C-alpha positions, -999 to 999 in steps of 0.1 A, spaced: -414 -420 512 -377 -423 523 -387 -421 562 -412 -448 560 -390 -472 541 -360 -468 565 -384 -478 597 -399 -507 576 -362 -515 572 -357 -514 609 -382 -539 618 -372 -563 593 -340 -563 610 -353 -564 642 -370 -594 636 -344 -614 618 -325 -602 650 -352 -621 671 -347 -655 655 -313 -650 654 -316 -652 693 -336 -679 693 -318 -704 668 -306 -739 680 -304 -745 718 -301 -706 725 -324 -687 744 -338 -654 753 -345 -642 787 -381 -628 792 -369 -590 800 -350 -596 762 -383 -608 751 -402 -580 766 -376 -553 754 -380 -566 720 -417 -566 719 -416 -529 733 -392 -520 707 -413 -536 679 -444 -514 689 -428 -486 692 -414 -488 656 -445 -501 642 -464 -471 658 -438 -447 637 -447 -466 606 -486 -460 610 -477 -422 619 -456 -416 588 -483 -434 566 -513 -411 581 -493 -381 574 -485 -391 538 -518 -399 530 -531 -364 546 -501 -346 524 -515 -368 491 -549 -359 500 -540 -320 504 -523 -321 474 -550 -338 453 -577 -315 466 -551 -281 453 -549 -298 419 -584 -297 418 -593 -269 429 -561 -245 429 -539 -228 449 -559 -214 483 -567 -173 480 -546 -146 499 -563 -136 533 -582 -102 527 -585 -72 550 -610 -48 553 -589 -17 557 -618 8 557 -634 -4 589 -634 26 614 -616 51 593 -625 89 590 -653 92 560 -669 124 546 -698 131 523 -705 162 500 -737 166 524 -755 151 546 -795 146 556 -802 136 590 -839 130 604 -856 133 634 -889 118 647 -906 137 672 -928 111 686 -900 86 694 -874 111 699 -852 93 677 -822 106 654 -816 91 620 -781 114 614 -772 99 582 -735 112 586 -704 95 569 -690 75 596 -721 48 594 -705 35 562 -674 22 578 -688 12 612 -690 -24 608 -729 -24 606 -738 -40 571 -778 -37 580 -796 -26 550 -825 -7 568 -822 32 572 -844 36 602 -819 14 623 -793 41 620 -771 20 596 -770 40 566 -755 76 555 -778 95 533 -768 130 513 -792 158 501 -805 157 465 -779 176 447 -752 173 420 -730 142 419 -732 135 456 -700 118 467 -688 100 500 -654 93 508 -632 72 534 -595 84 542 -574 54 551 -549 70 565 -521 58 542 -519 46 510 -526 5 501 -530 -14 471 -569 -21 467 -583 -59 456 -622 -53 459 -649 -27 471 -677 -40 487 -708 -20 489 -739 -23 513 -772 -12 495 -804 2 517 -829 -25 513 -859 -6 532 -870 14 499 -850 33 475 -825 3 463 -827 20 427 -812 52 438 -775 37 435 -776 28 400 -754 38 383 -724 48 406 -685 51 401 -659 41 428 -629 66 425 -593 56 441 -563 77 443 -541 97 464 -564 132 462 -593 140 489 -610 154 458 -627 123 449 -636 129 412 -601 136 406 -589 101 414 -591 76 389 -620 54 382 -623 18 393 -640 8 358 -668 25 345 -704 31 355 -716 2 378 -748 -15 385 -761 -34 415 -787 -58 413 -815 -39 433 -824 -78 449 -794 -78 465 -778 -63 495 -743 -59 483 -719 -58 453 -682 -67 450 -665 -48 424 -625 -57 415 -601 -29 414 -576 -47 399 -546 -39 422 -552 2 418 -535 21 447 -546 49 470 -552 66 498 -589 72 495 -617 55 480 -648 71 470 -682 62 454 -698 85 438 -732 94 417 -733 108 386 -760 135 379 -785 153 405 -792 125 430 -793 113 465 -766 89 481 -775 60 502 -751 37 519 -752 13 542 -715 0 544 -686 6 521 -659 -23 528 -623 -19 511 -604 -48 507 -567 -52 503 -543 -87 508 -524 -70 535 -530 -47 562 -499 -29 557 -496 4 538 -477 10 505 -446 22 513 -436 53 496 -399 67 487 -378 78 522 -378 116 517 -340 131 520 -334 154 549 -321 178 524 -353 182 507 -371 211 523 -406 203 537 -437 212 513 -450 245 522 -485 242 540 -518 250 525 -548 262 544 -576 284 545 -550 310 556 -528 307 530 -556 320 503 -562 356 496 -600 365 496 -616 387 473 -652 398 482 -679 396 459 -662 382 429 -657 353 405 -636 342 376 -659 328 349 -653 303 324 -664 266 324 -632 258 313 -613 265 340 -637 247 364 -618 218 375 -645 206 399 -677 215 418 -690 208 453 -725 216 467 -736 217 503 -701 220 516 -683 246 537 -656 271 533 -629 250 551 -641 216 529 -635 239 499 -599 252 509 -589 216 519 -604 202 484 -580 230 467 -550 223 488 -555 187 480 -554 196 443 -519 204 432 -538 218 399 -561 243 417 -546 275 420 -584 292 431 -616 286 444 -655 306 444 -674 299 476 -708 315 473 -742 319 494 -757 285 480 -726 268 499 -713 255 464 -675 255 458 -658 255 424 -625 246 425 -603 263 394 -569 257 375 -563 295 370 -554 325 391 -573 357 371 -559 392 377 -585 419 388 -595 429 355 -601 393 347 -626 389 382 -664 399 377 -687 410 401 -707 382 423 -728 393 449 -732 356 466 -699 345 458 -664 352 470 -631 342 453 -598 328 471 -567 328 457 -536 310 467 -507 332 478 -482 311 467 -487 316 433 -481 342 407 -511 354 386 -510 340 352 -506 364 328 -496 344 297 -501 310 287 -487 283 307 -458 269 289 -462 230 274 -458 201 298 -424 190 306 -412 157 290 -431 131 309 -405 105 332 -396 69 319 -400 57 283 -425 57 255 -442 27 256 -467 34 226 -447 46 197 -449 17 169 -473 -4 187 -507 -15 174 -534 8 173 -570 11 171 -603 34 168 -639 31 165 -640 45 127 -622 61 102 -625 90 80 -599 97 56 -600 125 25 -588 125 -7 -584 154 -28 -584 148 -64 -567 181 -76 -533 172 -58 -538 133 -54 -529 137 -19 -545 112 7 -551 123 47 -558 87 60 -566 93 96 -557 62 104 -550 50 142 -513 43 136 -510 82 132 -511 86 169 -482 66 177 -458 70 144 -433 93 166 -451 125 148 -464 152 168 -468 176 142 -505 191 151 -518 199 117 -538 175 101 -528 180 67 -493 174 72 -507 136 75 -501 136 111 -536 125 129 -562 104 133 -598 114 128 -630 90 132 -664 98 117 -681 112 148 -704 85 154 -709 87 190 -686 79 219 -655 78 196 -629 62 209 -587 51 203 -570 26 217 -533 12 214 -524 -26 224 -489 -22 241 -482 -57 237 -481 -69 276 -492 -51 309 -474 -18 317 -470 3 349 -480 40 335 -465 71 347 -486 92 323 -503 96 292 -494 129 267 -520 137 245 -509 161 211 -543 177 199 -549 190 165 -536 226 160 -551 233 123 -585 237 130 -609 221 156 -591 221 188 -622 221 209 -634 189 195 -614 173 224 -631 187 251 -641 168 274 -618 135 271 -613 102 292 -585 80 292 -590 44 302 -561 20 311 -565 -19 317 -561 -52 303 -594 -55 283 -592 -45 247 -630 -31 252 -616 3 261 -643 16 282 -646 -18 303 -609 -5 318 -603 18 349 -607 57 341 -574 76 347 -591 103 366 -625 121 350 -632 143 322 -600 158 313 -601 191 295 -567 206 274 -558 238 274 -566 250 235 -537 274 235 -515 244 240 -504 216 218 -506 187 242 -518 179 274 -498 153 302 -523 134 324 -507 117 353 -522 80 359 -506 76 394 -493 39 387 -526 25 371 -514 -8 352 -525 -27 315 -520 -33 289 -545 -10 267 -546 26 267 -574 42 253 -587 79 248 -625 85 248 -650 113 240 -685 108 253 -713 116 234 -730 116 204 -718 135 171 -682 141 183 -650 135 159 -614 126 173 -586 137 160 -554 126 178 -521 138 166 -499 119 188 -505 100 220 -475 88 245 -475 64 274 -447 67 296 -434 41 320 -406 32 337 -406 -3 333 
């Protein structure tokens, strides 16, 4: 507006000057008249240009007021990156000589065609918990994941599916983006928001015994620049390398026990199994059997604990001593416990009253954030639900925090096994199961009072613990949520 007024004032003064030159007997020459005319026309064109620019700016501002600010541009950071899957089912047509490899790279080749027979889709064997994942090369902040389904047949195979995002190449050990997702089988694709989760590996997994087919997976970030981690000091020794050669081979053996199995992969090579164990800091050994099934374990068994297995071989990490005694309690988590004293909830409450003594054991949700880690339910320190099915407890932190870890103190006077397995959910929804999972199914060592679960910087206002299944009562004696903020 200031520029507009300035040009108008100059134009008026110039006209007054012309009138002054033409007063009385004075006269201006033809050249002076032409010069003044030219100056007036130039000023007029500048005023017109300013008016047009102001009108365009006003239109843009009005449009932004009505529609909001434009969204940040998105980048598909998965295309062309290295991809993997738990198994591959390819096809060969002898009559035509055509090959349909179904290998993992077809989901990041930029081709979203949903026709499997046009060599556009991956295909696993029918197996337990089939999975596909992509290595982005570095860690990125993920905005959303778009999945293109097979459309020429079998679209229903994809439902339900899980998305895992994190820094581990063992896909199931990374946090889930949401819970079980469902695609409309009439639509070619689904876009899943992942609320700014961060990770190098993005995976898709089908829970249960099934076959996985994906025609394209696009991973979108608002930046094509990787999230930078803190620089490593030159004085810090390099971490020890880990590979198949660093494991001790114990032939025809197994270290049995479902509680020490942290992950299983079907139809994989021995090298894949070794790499998966190296990528998981909790993996101390693994078994690979004749059926090409791999079991990652969180324990090194002694020779006396190992049993004979004709079709399997154990592989023990050389840089870890055999555990002859229970592991020590977890070290204190870094940061501040932001849960203590906050408002807590649970799906039901089962309290007790002893008439003889008059004692009341309320079992209420607030007992898990009262600062008392006593594992004796009789000391009025623990929550207790009714066991109605999918029992859950959660705390409202009051605002969103970046979460480092969650420490859970179990009941120790009895019933410790009730907690296994459990899930942790973190997010901004007070509907606990609608928030992303921190990892998958967690197991606590029943000889230990607590477990610390790393949540890799997930963000949320609500932190919840959930037991999947029916007739499972939940008792938590304390839940601590650690954050640096």
